[in-house]
mmCIF file of the N, C-alpha and C atoms, coordinates in Angstrom:
data_MODEL
# 
_entry.id   MODEL 
# 
loop_
_atom_site.group_PDB 
_atom_site.id 
_atom_site.type_symbol 
_atom_site.label_atom_id 
_atom_site.label_alt_id 
_atom_site.label_comp_id 
_atom_site.label_asym_id 
_atom_site.label_entity_id 
_atom_site.label_seq_id 
_atom_site.pdbx_PDB_ins_code 
_atom_site.Cartn_x 
_atom_site.Cartn_y 
_atom_site.Cartn_z 
_atom_site.occupancy 
_atom_site.B_iso_or_equiv 
_atom_site.pdbx_formal_charge 
_atom_site.auth_seq_id 
_atom_site.auth_comp_id 
_atom_site.auth_asym_id 
_atom_site.auth_atom_id 
_atom_site.pdbx_PDB_model_num 
ATOM 1   N N  . MET A 1 1  ? -11.374 8.234   -6.604  1.00 0.00 ? 1  MET A N  1 
ATOM 2   C CA . MET A 1 1  ? -9.801  7.815   -6.480  1.00 0.00 ? 1  MET A CA 1 
ATOM 3   C C  . MET A 1 1  ? -9.558  6.721   -6.182  1.00 0.00 ? 1  MET A C  1 
ATOM 4   N N  . SER A 1 2  ? -7.918  6.398   -7.457  1.00 0.00 ? 2  SER A N  1 
ATOM 5   C CA . SER A 1 2  ? -7.946  4.662   -7.787  1.00 0.00 ? 2  SER A CA 1 
ATOM 6   C C  . SER A 1 2  ? -7.054  4.586   -6.535  1.00 0.00 ? 2  SER A C  1 
ATOM 7   N N  . LEU A 1 3  ? -6.983  3.413   -6.706  1.00 0.00 ? 3  LEU A N  1 
ATOM 8   C CA . LEU A 1 3  ? -6.337  2.239   -5.396  1.00 0.00 ? 3  LEU A CA 1 
ATOM 9   C C  . LEU A 1 3  ? -4.907  2.668   -4.410  1.00 0.00 ? 3  LEU A C  1 
ATOM 10  N N  . VAL A 1 4  ? -3.810  3.474   -6.033  1.00 0.00 ? 4  VAL A N  1 
ATOM 11  C CA . VAL A 1 4  ? -3.196  4.201   -5.874  1.00 0.00 ? 4  VAL A CA 1 
ATOM 12  C C  . VAL A 1 4  ? -2.977  5.003   -4.958  1.00 0.00 ? 4  VAL A C  1 
ATOM 13  N N  . GLU A 1 5  ? -3.378  6.132   -5.511  1.00 0.00 ? 5  GLU A N  1 
ATOM 14  C CA . GLU A 1 5  ? -3.615  7.241   -4.901  1.00 0.00 ? 5  GLU A CA 1 
ATOM 15  C C  . GLU A 1 5  ? -4.414  6.810   -3.089  1.00 0.00 ? 5  GLU A C  1 
ATOM 16  N N  . LEU A 1 6  ? -5.274  5.954   -3.357  1.00 0.00 ? 6  LEU A N  1 
ATOM 17  C CA . LEU A 1 6  ? -5.318  6.356   -1.591  1.00 0.00 ? 6  LEU A CA 1 
ATOM 18  C C  . LEU A 1 6  ? -4.108  5.167   -0.960  1.00 0.00 ? 6  LEU A C  1 
ATOM 19  N N  . THR A 1 7  ? -3.709  4.044   -1.197  1.00 0.00 ? 7  THR A N  1 
ATOM 20  C CA . THR A 1 7  ? -2.544  4.001   -0.123  1.00 0.00 ? 7  THR A CA 1 
ATOM 21  C C  . THR A 1 7  ? -1.273  4.551   -0.308  1.00 0.00 ? 7  THR A C  1 
ATOM 22  N N  . GLU A 1 8  ? -1.370  5.535   -1.193  1.00 0.00 ? 8  GLU A N  1 
ATOM 23  C CA . GLU A 1 8  ? -0.035  6.816   -0.715  1.00 0.00 ? 8  GLU A CA 1 
ATOM 24  C C  . GLU A 1 8  ? -0.925  7.582   0.063   1.00 0.00 ? 8  GLU A C  1 
ATOM 25  N N  . LYS A 1 9  ? -1.769  7.801   0.097   1.00 0.00 ? 9  LYS A N  1 
ATOM 26  C CA . LYS A 1 9  ? -3.144  8.794   1.114   1.00 0.00 ? 9  LYS A CA 1 
ATOM 27  C C  . LYS A 1 9  ? -2.113  8.478   2.332   1.00 0.00 ? 9  LYS A C  1 
ATOM 28  N N  . ILE A 1 10 ? -3.064  6.781   3.267   1.00 0.00 ? 10 ILE A N  1 
ATOM 29  C CA . ILE A 1 10 ? -2.972  6.302   3.928   1.00 0.00 ? 10 ILE A CA 1 
ATOM 30  C C  . ILE A 1 10 ? -1.248  6.472   4.255   1.00 0.00 ? 10 ILE A C  1 
ATOM 31  N N  . ILE A 1 11 ? -0.735  5.579   3.588   1.00 0.00 ? 11 ILE A N  1 
ATOM 32  C CA . ILE A 1 11 ? 1.018   5.810   4.025   1.00 0.00 ? 11 ILE A CA 1 
ATOM 33  C C  . ILE A 1 11 ? 1.059   7.286   4.846   1.00 0.00 ? 11 ILE A C  1 
ATOM 34  N N  . LYS A 1 12 ? 1.273   7.879   3.632   1.00 0.00 ? 12 LYS A N  1 
ATOM 35  C CA . LYS A 1 12 ? 1.651   9.368   4.257   1.00 0.00 ? 12 LYS A CA 1 
ATOM 36  C C  . LYS A 1 12 ? 0.611   9.678   4.984   1.00 0.00 ? 12 LYS A C  1 
ATOM 37  N N  . ASN A 1 13 ? 0.096   9.417   5.438   1.00 0.00 ? 13 ASN A N  1 
ATOM 38  C CA . ASN A 1 13 ? -0.510  10.315  6.826   1.00 0.00 ? 13 ASN A CA 1 
ATOM 39  C C  . ASN A 1 13 ? 0.278   9.117   8.165   1.00 0.00 ? 13 ASN A C  1 
ATOM 40  N N  . ILE A 1 14 ? 0.925   8.023   7.816   1.00 0.00 ? 14 ILE A N  1 
ATOM 41  C CA . ILE A 1 14 ? 1.159   7.368   9.066   1.00 0.00 ? 14 ILE A CA 1 
ATOM 42  C C  . ILE A 1 14 ? 3.023   8.023   8.685   1.00 0.00 ? 14 ILE A C  1 
ATOM 43  N N  . VAL A 1 15 ? 3.823   8.025   8.215   1.00 0.00 ? 15 VAL A N  1 
ATOM 44  C CA . VAL A 1 15 ? 4.750   7.659   8.311   1.00 0.00 ? 15 VAL A CA 1 
ATOM 45  C C  . VAL A 1 15 ? 5.664   9.457   8.687   1.00 0.00 ? 15 VAL A C  1 
ATOM 46  N N  . SER A 1 16 ? 6.548   9.730   9.101   1.00 0.00 ? 16 SER A N  1 
ATOM 47  C CA . SER A 1 16 ? 7.021   11.039  9.281   1.00 0.00 ? 16 SER A CA 1 
ATOM 48  C C  . SER A 1 16 ? 8.123   11.640  8.051   1.00 0.00 ? 16 SER A C  1 
ATOM 49  N N  . ASN A 1 17 ? 8.281   11.022  7.306   1.00 0.00 ? 17 ASN A N  1 
ATOM 50  C CA . ASN A 1 17 ? 8.976   11.489  6.358   1.00 0.00 ? 17 ASN A CA 1 
ATOM 51  C C  . ASN A 1 17 ? 8.223   11.158  5.520   1.00 0.00 ? 17 ASN A C  1 
ATOM 52  N N  . GLU A 1 18 ? 7.067   12.469  4.521   1.00 0.00 ? 18 GLU A N  1 
ATOM 53  C CA . GLU A 1 18 ? 6.438   12.340  3.881   1.00 0.00 ? 18 GLU A CA 1 
ATOM 54  C C  . GLU A 1 18 ? 6.770   12.000  2.400   1.00 0.00 ? 18 GLU A C  1 
ATOM 55  N N  . GLU A 1 19 ? 7.638   12.727  2.049   1.00 0.00 ? 19 GLU A N  1 
ATOM 56  C CA . GLU A 1 19 ? 8.556   13.255  0.769   1.00 0.00 ? 19 GLU A CA 1 
ATOM 57  C C  . GLU A 1 19 ? 9.369   11.910  0.553   1.00 0.00 ? 19 GLU A C  1 
ATOM 58  N N  . ALA A 1 20 ? 9.642   11.130  1.514   1.00 0.00 ? 20 ALA A N  1 
ATOM 59  C CA . ALA A 1 20 ? 10.481  9.429   1.239   1.00 0.00 ? 20 ALA A CA 1 
ATOM 60  C C  . ALA A 1 20 ? 9.382   8.696   0.651   1.00 0.00 ? 20 ALA A C  1 
ATOM 61  N N  . VAL A 1 21 ? 7.825   8.275   0.463   1.00 0.00 ? 21 VAL A N  1 
ATOM 62  C CA . VAL A 1 21 ? 6.706   7.489   0.179   1.00 0.00 ? 21 VAL A CA 1 
ATOM 63  C C  . VAL A 1 21 ? 6.725   7.610   -0.800  1.00 0.00 ? 21 VAL A C  1 
ATOM 64  N N  . THR A 1 22 ? 6.973   6.541   -2.159  1.00 0.00 ? 22 THR A N  1 
ATOM 65  C CA . THR A 1 22 ? 6.384   6.673   -3.098  1.00 0.00 ? 22 THR A CA 1 
ATOM 66  C C  . THR A 1 22 ? 6.019   5.114   -3.479  1.00 0.00 ? 22 THR A C  1 
ATOM 67  N N  . VAL A 1 23 ? 4.415   5.059   -4.600  1.00 0.00 ? 23 VAL A N  1 
ATOM 68  C CA . VAL A 1 23 ? 4.046   4.490   -4.458  1.00 0.00 ? 23 VAL A CA 1 
ATOM 69  C C  . VAL A 1 23 ? 3.557   4.192   -5.797  1.00 0.00 ? 23 VAL A C  1 
ATOM 70  N N  . LYS A 1 24 ? 3.980   2.806   -6.546  1.00 0.00 ? 24 LYS A N  1 
ATOM 71  C CA . LYS A 1 24 ? 3.100   2.776   -8.144  1.00 0.00 ? 24 LYS A CA 1 
ATOM 72  C C  . LYS A 1 24 ? 2.532   1.423   -7.956  1.00 0.00 ? 24 LYS A C  1 
ATOM 73  N N  . GLU A 1 25 ? 1.908   1.836   -9.569  1.00 0.00 ? 25 GLU A N  1 
ATOM 74  C CA . GLU A 1 25 ? 1.456   0.327   -9.266  1.00 0.00 ? 25 GLU A CA 1 
ATOM 75  C C  . GLU A 1 25 ? 2.248   -0.787  -10.280 1.00 0.00 ? 25 GLU A C  1 
ATOM 76  N N  . PHE A 1 26 ? 2.438   -1.897  -10.578 1.00 0.00 ? 26 PHE A N  1 
ATOM 77  C CA . PHE A 1 26 ? 3.237   -2.682  -11.489 1.00 0.00 ? 26 PHE A CA 1 
ATOM 78  C C  . PHE A 1 26 ? 1.721   -3.631  -12.038 1.00 0.00 ? 26 PHE A C  1 
ATOM 79  N N  . PRO A 1 27 ? 2.265   -4.338  -13.378 1.00 0.00 ? 27 PRO A N  1 
ATOM 80  C CA . PRO A 1 27 ? 1.532   -4.828  -13.923 1.00 0.00 ? 27 PRO A CA 1 
ATOM 81  C C  . PRO A 1 27 ? 1.736   -6.228  -13.502 1.00 0.00 ? 27 PRO A C  1 
ATOM 82  N N  . SER A 1 28 ? 0.768   -7.038  -13.441 1.00 0.00 ? 28 SER A N  1 
ATOM 83  C CA . SER A 1 28 ? 0.758   -8.604  -13.020 1.00 0.00 ? 28 SER A CA 1 
ATOM 84  C C  . SER A 1 28 ? 0.361   -9.214  -14.227 1.00 0.00 ? 28 SER A C  1 
ATOM 85  N N  . ASP A 1 29 ? 0.952   -10.775 -14.402 1.00 0.00 ? 29 ASP A N  1 
ATOM 86  C CA . ASP A 1 29 ? 0.584   -11.289 -15.499 1.00 0.00 ? 29 ASP A CA 1 
ATOM 87  C C  . ASP A 1 29 ? -0.755  -12.192 -15.107 1.00 0.00 ? 29 ASP A C  1 
ATOM 88  N N  . ASN A 1 30 ? -1.344  -11.908 -14.180 1.00 0.00 ? 30 ASN A N  1 
ATOM 89  C CA . ASN A 1 30 ? -2.700  -12.456 -13.657 1.00 0.00 ? 30 ASN A CA 1 
ATOM 90  C C  . ASN A 1 30 ? -4.037  -11.288 -14.149 1.00 0.00 ? 30 ASN A C  1 
ATOM 91  N N  . GLU A 1 31 ? -4.383  -11.646 -15.068 1.00 0.00 ? 31 GLU A N  1 
ATOM 92  C CA . GLU A 1 31 ? -5.342  -9.900  -14.860 1.00 0.00 ? 31 GLU A CA 1 
ATOM 93  C C  . GLU A 1 31 ? -7.088  -9.609  -14.039 1.00 0.00 ? 31 GLU A C  1 
ATOM 94  N N  . ASN A 1 32 ? -6.619  -10.555 -13.451 1.00 0.00 ? 32 ASN A N  1 
ATOM 95  C CA . ASN A 1 32 ? -7.543  -9.848  -12.240 1.00 0.00 ? 32 ASN A CA 1 
ATOM 96  C C  . ASN A 1 32 ? -6.282  -9.552  -10.900 1.00 0.00 ? 32 ASN A C  1 
ATOM 97  N N  . GLU A 1 33 ? -5.525  -9.386  -10.873 1.00 0.00 ? 33 GLU A N  1 
ATOM 98  C CA . GLU A 1 33 ? -4.541  -8.761  -10.069 1.00 0.00 ? 33 GLU A CA 1 
ATOM 99  C C  . GLU A 1 33 ? -4.299  -7.797  -9.981  1.00 0.00 ? 33 GLU A C  1 
ATOM 100 N N  . ILE A 1 34 ? -4.480  -7.065  -9.118  1.00 0.00 ? 34 ILE A N  1 
ATOM 101 C CA . ILE A 1 34 ? -2.748  -5.036  -9.089  1.00 0.00 ? 34 ILE A CA 1 
ATOM 102 C C  . ILE A 1 34 ? -1.684  -5.566  -8.026  1.00 0.00 ? 34 ILE A C  1 
ATOM 103 N N  . ILE A 1 35 ? -0.993  -5.306  -8.094  1.00 0.00 ? 35 ILE A N  1 
ATOM 104 C CA . ILE A 1 35 ? 0.726   -5.413  -7.443  1.00 0.00 ? 35 ILE A CA 1 
ATOM 105 C C  . ILE A 1 35 ? 0.860   -3.672  -7.179  1.00 0.00 ? 35 ILE A C  1 
ATOM 106 N N  . ILE A 1 36 ? 0.785   -2.698  -6.019  1.00 0.00 ? 36 ILE A N  1 
ATOM 107 C CA . ILE A 1 36 ? 1.106   -2.077  -5.475  1.00 0.00 ? 36 ILE A CA 1 
ATOM 108 C C  . ILE A 1 36 ? 2.450   -1.985  -4.867  1.00 0.00 ? 36 ILE A C  1 
ATOM 109 N N  . GLU A 1 37 ? 3.265   -1.176  -5.215  1.00 0.00 ? 37 GLU A N  1 
ATOM 110 C CA . GLU A 1 37 ? 4.417   -1.255  -4.864  1.00 0.00 ? 37 GLU A CA 1 
ATOM 111 C C  . GLU A 1 37 ? 4.524   -0.033  -4.207  1.00 0.00 ? 37 GLU A C  1 
ATOM 112 N N  . VAL A 1 38 ? 5.366   -0.184  -2.591  1.00 0.00 ? 38 VAL A N  1 
ATOM 113 C CA . VAL A 1 38 ? 5.223   0.855   -1.728  1.00 0.00 ? 38 VAL A CA 1 
ATOM 114 C C  . VAL A 1 38 ? 6.591   1.409   -1.191  1.00 0.00 ? 38 VAL A C  1 
ATOM 115 N N  . LEU A 1 39 ? 7.378   2.704   -1.394  1.00 0.00 ? 39 LEU A N  1 
ATOM 116 C CA . LEU A 1 39 ? 8.898   2.492   -0.946  1.00 0.00 ? 39 LEU A CA 1 
ATOM 117 C C  . LEU A 1 39 ? 8.739   3.514   0.184   1.00 0.00 ? 39 LEU A C  1 
ATOM 118 N N  . VAL A 1 40 ? 8.907   3.509   1.369   1.00 0.00 ? 40 VAL A N  1 
ATOM 119 C CA . VAL A 1 40 ? 9.304   4.150   2.583   1.00 0.00 ? 40 VAL A CA 1 
ATOM 120 C C  . VAL A 1 40 ? 10.727  4.365   3.167   1.00 0.00 ? 40 VAL A C  1 
ATOM 121 N N  . SER A 1 41 ? 10.896  5.022   3.795   1.00 0.00 ? 41 SER A N  1 
ATOM 122 C CA . SER A 1 41 ? 12.837  5.135   4.379   1.00 0.00 ? 41 SER A CA 1 
ATOM 123 C C  . SER A 1 41 ? 12.531  4.514   4.978   1.00 0.00 ? 41 SER A C  1 
ATOM 124 N N  . GLU A 1 42 ? 13.730  4.231   5.968   1.00 0.00 ? 42 GLU A N  1 
ATOM 125 C CA . GLU A 1 42 ? 14.290  3.366   6.611   1.00 0.00 ? 42 GLU A CA 1 
ATOM 126 C C  . GLU A 1 42 ? 13.410  3.400   7.528   1.00 0.00 ? 42 GLU A C  1 
ATOM 127 N N  . ALA A 1 43 ? 13.880  4.620   8.269   1.00 0.00 ? 43 ALA A N  1 
ATOM 128 C CA . ALA A 1 43 ? 13.371  4.679   9.502   1.00 0.00 ? 43 ALA A CA 1 
ATOM 129 C C  . ALA A 1 43 ? 11.406  4.554   9.657   1.00 0.00 ? 43 ALA A C  1 
ATOM 130 N N  . ASP A 1 44 ? 10.873  4.341   9.134   1.00 0.00 ? 44 ASP A N  1 
ATOM 131 C CA . ASP A 1 44 ? 9.585   4.763   8.994   1.00 0.00 ? 44 ASP A CA 1 
ATOM 132 C C  . ASP A 1 44 ? 8.775   3.248   8.557   1.00 0.00 ? 44 ASP A C  1 
ATOM 133 N N  . ILE A 1 45 ? 9.613   2.638   8.036   1.00 0.00 ? 45 ILE A N  1 
ATOM 134 C CA . ILE A 1 45 ? 8.493   0.761   7.820   1.00 0.00 ? 45 ILE A CA 1 
ATOM 135 C C  . ILE A 1 45 ? 8.268   -0.026  9.014   1.00 0.00 ? 45 ILE A C  1 
ATOM 136 N N  . GLY A 1 46 ? 8.850   0.395   10.517  1.00 0.00 ? 46 GLY A N  1 
ATOM 137 C CA . GLY A 1 46 ? 8.103   -0.164  11.181  1.00 0.00 ? 46 GLY A CA 1 
ATOM 138 C C  . GLY A 1 46 ? 7.339   0.611   11.094  1.00 0.00 ? 46 GLY A C  1 
ATOM 139 N N  . LYS A 1 47 ? 7.015   1.643   11.041  1.00 0.00 ? 47 LYS A N  1 
ATOM 140 C CA . LYS A 1 47 ? 5.618   2.085   11.675  1.00 0.00 ? 47 LYS A CA 1 
ATOM 141 C C  . LYS A 1 47 ? 4.606   2.125   9.856   1.00 0.00 ? 47 LYS A C  1 
ATOM 142 N N  . ILE A 1 48 ? 5.001   1.429   9.126   1.00 0.00 ? 48 ILE A N  1 
ATOM 143 C CA . ILE A 1 48 ? 4.209   0.982   8.269   1.00 0.00 ? 48 ILE A CA 1 
ATOM 144 C C  . ILE A 1 48 ? 3.443   -0.760  8.689   1.00 0.00 ? 48 ILE A C  1 
ATOM 145 N N  . ILE A 1 49 ? 4.917   -1.312  9.046   1.00 0.00 ? 49 ILE A N  1 
ATOM 146 C CA . ILE A 1 49 ? 4.253   -2.378  9.534   1.00 0.00 ? 49 ILE A CA 1 
ATOM 147 C C  . ILE A 1 49 ? 3.254   -2.592  10.290  1.00 0.00 ? 49 ILE A C  1 
ATOM 148 N N  . GLY A 1 50 ? 3.938   -2.067  11.952  1.00 0.00 ? 50 GLY A N  1 
ATOM 149 C CA . GLY A 1 50 ? 3.057   -2.092  12.668  1.00 0.00 ? 50 GLY A CA 1 
ATOM 150 C C  . GLY A 1 50 ? 3.703   -3.355  13.533  1.00 0.00 ? 50 GLY A C  1 
ATOM 151 N N  . LYS A 1 51 ? 3.120   -3.280  14.928  1.00 0.00 ? 51 LYS A N  1 
ATOM 152 C CA . LYS A 1 51 ? 3.304   -4.511  15.877  1.00 0.00 ? 51 LYS A CA 1 
ATOM 153 C C  . LYS A 1 51 ? 2.610   -6.423  15.244  1.00 0.00 ? 51 LYS A C  1 
ATOM 154 N N  . ASN A 1 52 ? 3.540   -7.059  14.975  1.00 0.00 ? 52 ASN A N  1 
ATOM 155 C CA . ASN A 1 52 ? 2.634   -8.164  14.383  1.00 0.00 ? 52 ASN A CA 1 
ATOM 156 C C  . ASN A 1 52 ? 2.397   -7.815  13.100  1.00 0.00 ? 52 ASN A C  1 
ATOM 157 N N  . GLY A 1 53 ? 2.747   -7.093  12.647  1.00 0.00 ? 53 GLY A N  1 
ATOM 158 C CA . GLY A 1 53 ? 2.519   -6.902  11.418  1.00 0.00 ? 53 GLY A CA 1 
ATOM 159 C C  . GLY A 1 53 ? 0.858   -5.932  11.158  1.00 0.00 ? 53 GLY A C  1 
ATOM 160 N N  . LYS A 1 54 ? 0.140   -5.559  12.066  1.00 0.00 ? 54 LYS A N  1 
ATOM 161 C CA . LYS A 1 54 ? -1.227  -5.458  12.385  1.00 0.00 ? 54 LYS A CA 1 
ATOM 162 C C  . LYS A 1 54 ? -1.393  -3.421  11.352  1.00 0.00 ? 54 LYS A C  1 
ATOM 163 N N  . VAL A 1 55 ? -0.599  -2.890  10.997  1.00 0.00 ? 55 VAL A N  1 
ATOM 164 C CA . VAL A 1 55 ? -0.365  -2.236  10.714  1.00 0.00 ? 55 VAL A CA 1 
ATOM 165 C C  . VAL A 1 55 ? -0.878  -2.447  9.307   1.00 0.00 ? 55 VAL A C  1 
ATOM 166 N N  . ILE A 1 56 ? -0.225  -3.204  8.459   1.00 0.00 ? 56 ILE A N  1 
ATOM 167 C CA . ILE A 1 56 ? 0.394   -2.991  6.656   1.00 0.00 ? 56 ILE A CA 1 
ATOM 168 C C  . ILE A 1 56 ? -1.307  -4.277  6.750   1.00 0.00 ? 56 ILE A C  1 
ATOM 169 N N  . ASN A 1 57 ? -1.966  -4.937  7.534   1.00 0.00 ? 57 ASN A N  1 
ATOM 170 C CA . ASN A 1 57 ? -2.453  -5.846  7.338   1.00 0.00 ? 57 ASN A CA 1 
ATOM 171 C C  . ASN A 1 57 ? -4.320  -4.831  7.351   1.00 0.00 ? 57 ASN A C  1 
ATOM 172 N N  . ALA A 1 58 ? -4.382  -4.231  8.319   1.00 0.00 ? 58 ALA A N  1 
ATOM 173 C CA . ALA A 1 58 ? -5.470  -3.306  7.904   1.00 0.00 ? 58 ALA A CA 1 
ATOM 174 C C  . ALA A 1 58 ? -5.526  -2.317  6.579   1.00 0.00 ? 58 ALA A C  1 
ATOM 175 N N  . ILE A 1 59 ? -4.363  -2.191  5.895   1.00 0.00 ? 59 ILE A N  1 
ATOM 176 C CA . ILE A 1 59 ? -4.383  -1.257  5.061   1.00 0.00 ? 59 ILE A CA 1 
ATOM 177 C C  . ILE A 1 59 ? -5.000  -2.077  4.021   1.00 0.00 ? 59 ILE A C  1 
ATOM 178 N N  . ARG A 1 60 ? -4.073  -3.312  4.135   1.00 0.00 ? 60 ARG A N  1 
ATOM 179 C CA . ARG A 1 60 ? -4.276  -4.211  3.038   1.00 0.00 ? 60 ARG A CA 1 
ATOM 180 C C  . ARG A 1 60 ? -6.056  -4.722  2.686   1.00 0.00 ? 60 ARG A C  1 
ATOM 181 N N  . THR A 1 61 ? -6.765  -4.390  4.073   1.00 0.00 ? 61 THR A N  1 
ATOM 182 C CA . THR A 1 61 ? -7.798  -4.731  4.318   1.00 0.00 ? 61 THR A CA 1 
ATOM 183 C C  . THR A 1 61 ? -8.805  -3.710  3.843   1.00 0.00 ? 61 THR A C  1 
ATOM 184 N N  . ILE A 1 62 ? -8.630  -2.180  3.659   1.00 0.00 ? 62 ILE A N  1 
ATOM 185 C CA . ILE A 1 62 ? -9.285  -0.583  2.910   1.00 0.00 ? 62 ILE A CA 1 
ATOM 186 C C  . ILE A 1 62 ? -8.473  -1.364  1.431   1.00 0.00 ? 62 ILE A C  1 
ATOM 187 N N  . ILE A 1 63 ? -7.796  -1.637  1.363   1.00 0.00 ? 63 ILE A N  1 
ATOM 188 C CA . ILE A 1 63 ? -7.149  -0.919  -0.646  1.00 0.00 ? 63 ILE A CA 1 
ATOM 189 C C  . ILE A 1 63 ? -8.440  -2.503  -0.947  1.00 0.00 ? 63 ILE A C  1 
ATOM 190 N N  . GLN A 1 64 ? -8.377  -3.430  -0.205  1.00 0.00 ? 64 GLN A N  1 
ATOM 191 C CA . GLN A 1 64 ? -9.058  -4.655  -0.793  1.00 0.00 ? 64 GLN A CA 1 
ATOM 192 C C  . GLN A 1 64 ? -10.427 -4.295  -0.917  1.00 0.00 ? 64 GLN A C  1 
ATOM 193 N N  . GLU A 1 65 ? -10.788 -3.964  -0.030  1.00 0.00 ? 65 GLU A N  1 
ATOM 194 C CA . GLU A 1 65 ? -12.311 -3.782  0.172   1.00 0.00 ? 65 GLU A CA 1 
ATOM 195 C C  . GLU A 1 65 ? -13.041 -2.283  -0.617  1.00 0.00 ? 65 GLU A C  1 
ATOM 196 N N  . SER A 1 66 ? -11.696 -1.852  -1.094  1.00 0.00 ? 66 SER A N  1 
ATOM 197 C CA . SER A 1 66 ? -12.060 -0.333  -1.727  1.00 0.00 ? 66 SER A CA 1 
ATOM 198 C C  . SER A 1 66 ? -11.889 -0.574  -3.616  1.00 0.00 ? 66 SER A C  1 
ATOM 199 N N  . SER A 1 67 ? -11.473 -2.682  -3.366  1.00 0.00 ? 67 SER A N  1 
ATOM 200 C CA . SER A 1 67 ? -10.810 -3.088  -4.713  1.00 0.00 ? 67 SER A CA 1 
ATOM 201 C C  . SER A 1 67 ? -12.658 -3.726  -4.836  1.00 0.00 ? 67 SER A C  1 
ATOM 202 N N  . ALA A 1 68 ? -13.088 -4.290  -3.931  1.00 0.00 ? 68 ALA A N  1 
ATOM 203 C CA . ALA A 1 68 ? -14.404 -4.710  -4.873  1.00 0.00 ? 68 ALA A CA 1 
ATOM 204 C C  . ALA A 1 68 ? -15.202 -4.497  -4.837  1.00 0.00 ? 68 ALA A C  1 
ATOM 205 N N  . LEU A 1 69 ? -14.887 -2.824  -3.854  1.00 0.00 ? 69 LEU A N  1 
ATOM 206 C CA . LEU A 1 69 ? -16.511 -1.901  -4.805  1.00 0.00 ? 69 LEU A CA 1 
ATOM 207 C C  . LEU A 1 69 ? -16.519 -1.291  -5.861  1.00 0.00 ? 69 LEU A C  1 
ATOM 208 N N  . LYS A 1 70 ? -15.142 -1.079  -6.887  1.00 0.00 ? 70 LYS A N  1 
ATOM 209 C CA . LYS A 1 70 ? -14.703 -0.506  -7.787  1.00 0.00 ? 70 LYS A CA 1 
ATOM 210 C C  . LYS A 1 70 ? -15.169 -1.959  -8.849  1.00 0.00 ? 70 LYS A C  1 
ATOM 211 N N  . ASP A 1 71 ? -13.205 -2.297  -8.913  1.00 0.00 ? 71 ASP A N  1 
ATOM 212 C CA . ASP A 1 71 ? -13.399 -3.184  -9.977  1.00 0.00 ? 71 ASP A CA 1 
ATOM 213 C C  . ASP A 1 71 ? -12.730 -5.113  -9.697  1.00 0.00 ? 71 ASP A C  1 
ATOM 214 N N  . ASN A 1 72 ? -13.170 -5.404  -8.579  1.00 0.00 ? 72 ASN A N  1 
ATOM 215 C CA . ASN A 1 72 ? -13.183 -6.354  -7.685  1.00 0.00 ? 72 ASN A CA 1 
ATOM 216 C C  . ASN A 1 72 ? -11.529 -7.453  -8.110  1.00 0.00 ? 72 ASN A C  1 
ATOM 217 N N  . LYS A 1 73 ? -11.022 -6.496  -8.237  1.00 0.00 ? 73 LYS A N  1 
ATOM 218 C CA . LYS A 1 73 ? -9.484  -7.494  -8.098  1.00 0.00 ? 73 LYS A CA 1 
ATOM 219 C C  . LYS A 1 73 ? -8.459  -7.626  -6.875  1.00 0.00 ? 73 LYS A C  1 
ATOM 220 N N  . TYR A 1 74 ? -7.829  -8.318  -7.292  1.00 0.00 ? 74 TYR A N  1 
ATOM 221 C CA . TYR A 1 74 ? -7.470  -9.096  -6.129  1.00 0.00 ? 74 TYR A CA 1 
ATOM 222 C C  . TYR A 1 74 ? -5.858  -7.624  -5.955  1.00 0.00 ? 74 TYR A C  1 
ATOM 223 N N  . VAL A 1 75 ? -5.685  -7.871  -4.248  1.00 0.00 ? 75 VAL A N  1 
ATOM 224 C CA . VAL A 1 75 ? -4.681  -6.584  -5.124  1.00 0.00 ? 75 VAL A CA 1 
ATOM 225 C C  . VAL A 1 75 ? -3.586  -7.150  -3.675  1.00 0.00 ? 75 VAL A C  1 
ATOM 226 N N  . LYS A 1 76 ? -2.203  -6.817  -4.517  1.00 0.00 ? 76 LYS A N  1 
ATOM 227 C CA . LYS A 1 76 ? -1.174  -7.205  -3.346  1.00 0.00 ? 76 LYS A CA 1 
ATOM 228 C C  . LYS A 1 76 ? -0.325  -6.077  -3.065  1.00 0.00 ? 76 LYS A C  1 
ATOM 229 N N  . ILE A 1 77 ? 0.118   -5.548  -1.669  1.00 0.00 ? 77 ILE A N  1 
ATOM 230 C CA . ILE A 1 77 ? 0.875   -4.391  -1.020  1.00 0.00 ? 77 ILE A CA 1 
ATOM 231 C C  . ILE A 1 77 ? 1.741   -5.104  -0.976  1.00 0.00 ? 77 ILE A C  1 
ATOM 232 N N  . ASN A 1 78 ? 3.264   -4.441  -1.553  1.00 0.00 ? 78 ASN A N  1 
ATOM 233 C CA . ASN A 1 78 ? 4.386   -4.721  -0.993  1.00 0.00 ? 78 ASN A CA 1 
ATOM 234 C C  . ASN A 1 78 ? 5.334   -4.197  -0.653  1.00 0.00 ? 78 ASN A C  1 
ATOM 235 N N  . ILE A 1 79 ? 5.901   -3.623  0.498   1.00 0.00 ? 79 ILE A N  1 
ATOM 236 C CA . ILE A 1 79 ? 6.560   -3.157  1.184   1.00 0.00 ? 79 ILE A CA 1 
ATOM 237 C C  . ILE A 1 79 ? 8.037   -2.898  1.122   1.00 0.00 ? 79 ILE A C  1 
ATOM 238 N N  . ASP A 1 80 ? 8.778   -2.168  1.082   1.00 0.00 ? 80 ASP A N  1 
ATOM 239 C CA . ASP A 1 80 ? 10.143  -1.774  1.208   1.00 0.00 ? 80 ASP A CA 1 
ATOM 240 C C  . ASP A 1 80 ? 10.556  -0.568  1.882   1.00 0.00 ? 80 ASP A C  1 
ATOM 241 N N  . LYS A 1 81 ? 12.302  -0.784  1.727   1.00 0.00 ? 81 LYS A N  1 
ATOM 242 C CA . LYS A 1 81 ? 12.540  0.499   2.354   1.00 0.00 ? 81 LYS A CA 1 
ATOM 243 C C  . LYS A 1 81 ? 13.781  1.003   1.563   1.00 0.00 ? 81 LYS A C  1 
ATOM 244 N N  . PHE A 1 82 ? 14.392  1.874   1.747   1.00 0.00 ? 82 PHE A N  1 
ATOM 245 C CA . PHE A 1 82 ? 15.251  2.811   0.484   1.00 0.00 ? 82 PHE A CA 1 
ATOM 246 C C  . PHE A 1 82 ? 16.381  3.282   1.771   1.00 0.00 ? 82 PHE A C  1 
# 
């Protein structure tokens, strides 16, 4: 399972509107970095961020550790709403 697929699976299990979730990987200028962009509905952004950012930090930790097992690249996850 790729890092994008793992991120999408985690996010979809948290939000109310699964159809509104979009997860894409974007190229980075740094070859040792992966950028993952997550778009969710405005109603679900609070669920993803969590109180004091605890949920998104936990997601970032899981994805970063998964990357360490595969190709050991730094993963940057950006969350936005539409």
